[in-house]
C-alpha positions, 0 to 999 in steps of 0.5 A: 754443021755448026753443032759439030764444034765444041767450045770448053766452058768449065775445066775439070776443076770447076765441075769438081767444085760444083759437084762437091758443092751440090753434095754439101748443099744437099747434105746440109738441106736434107739434115737441116730441114728434118731438124726444123721440121722435126715433128713431120712424118717424113722427118721422123723417117729420115731421122730414124734412117740417119741414125737419130738426131744426134747422128743427124746433127753430126752429119750436118756439122760435117757437111758445114765444115766441108762447105767452109773448106770449099769456100777457102779453096774457092777464094784461092781459086778466084783470086788466082784467076783475077790477079794472076791470070787477069781474067775478065770480071764476067760474074760481076753484076752490071747495069746491062743485067738489068736491061737484059732482064727486062728485055727477057721479061718482055720476051717471055711474056710475048711482048718482044720478039727479040730474045736478049744476047748474053755473055760469058754468064747470063744474068740468070746465072749471075743471080744464082752465084751471088744468091749462093754467096749471100747465102753462104755468108748467112749460114755461116754467121747464124751457124756460128751463133747457134753452134757457139751460143755462149761466145755470141752472148758475150757480145751480143743480147741473148735474143740474138741466139733464137733470132739466129736460129729463126734466120738460119732455118728461113735462109735454108728453106728459101735456098732449097725453094730457090734451087727448085724453081730457079736453077732446076728450071734453067738448067733442066727443064727449059733446056737440058744443060749437059755443060757441067757433066762434059765441060763443053757446049756445042756452037749451036747451044753457045749461039743460043744462050751465050752469043756474045761470048761466042763472038769474043772467042771468034774475035780472039778477045774472051781471054787475056793473053799473059806474058810469061815473066808477069805470069811468074811475077804474080805468082810469086806475090799470090801464092804467099799472100793467099797462103797467109790468108787461107791459113787465117781462115782455116784457123777461123773454121778450127775455132768455129767448130772447137770454141764450146764444146756444148752450149750449157751444162744443165746437169752435172756428171754422175758421181760414184759416192760411198754412202755408208762405210763402218769404222770397224766390222761388225762381228757375226753372227749379228743378224742383218739389219731390216730395210728401212723404207726411205720416206717418198717425197713429192716431185716437184718442177724446182726439184728436178722436173725442170731441169729434166725439160731443161737437158732434154727438150729446150733445143726445140721448145725454148719459147713460145716460137718453138715447135708447136708453139711450146715453151718447156723451159719454164713452169709457165710455158708448160702449164700454158701448153702450145698450138695443140692445146694443154700438154699436162693434166694435172693428176692424169698422166694418161691424159696428158698430151706430153706422156702420150707423145713420150710414151709412143717413142722416137721422140727427137728429145726422148726421155728414158723409162725412168725419166718418163716415169718421174714425169708421170709421177709429177703429173699424177701428184698434180704437177706442182711447181715447188 
């Protein structure tokens, strides 16, 4: 009979916030990891399904903005519960959580027959919550550095930008693994918890997972009663303060997104110019002049090949720590090759790995036909630097 009664655990607003976080996290994870591991076959398939790397970045940035807006909402909802409603700070970690964690470890290993009793939030749930807080903070800071590298290097050394890229990718992998290994096990594998769908738990589930909270509910001390006058007074204080803070946070998000339109302009935009315009018209029947062949000059790294790679390739291959250990930001880097060996064979473009990869198409930094022909000519000429 004890399973017939249900206890509200998550109101509708909590559940909407949770599923919005699930949607944004999943989108960020997929669109971010396929860029980090762009050379893998699975990533190539997903990138094509999403419309290419540029569209994938737009989706990634949009999901990031939604996540930041959710942070603004969560800060307000949390502030309202703490300041206005005077809700117990049950999500804060404490020394008792360490004791419960040790007891849970001993119970799971079979050294103790007593399962630890936990309250409103278990130590596992607290660890997950604060991991999300920490991970969001790290991803926001490193994301800003990559989104706005020029602004970052005005205050910090340039090495911080590639360091932010490494930290951003590593934190993404860690977060995905934590969800797969920790969250899915505790919520879906060990015992399927339906409270984020229905909002409530049965009495049996409460006894099993949150016996101390159930005891507080039955004792009538789970929630603090709030006097109407005190509630009204606190609301008059809270709403203006949160309004100012929310406006500041929203302005910060706007600056985050619009501070820089692009990182570095490597090539000037194309312009239409008049090559030759005669001062006076030439009367007919003067014969048309014969075409004068233009002299063919050698293509060199300094003449434009270096700039071409700067515009197309350095997002992934800007240093020896880039994809495949390949650095296309300098002549020394391209001649040194990467983890797969040399990428160009001077005098033989068809044997050059760079040409083979580009000729296959669908590369994240795909060159156009004219650009690839220029690279072929450069390699065929011996890949000169100057």
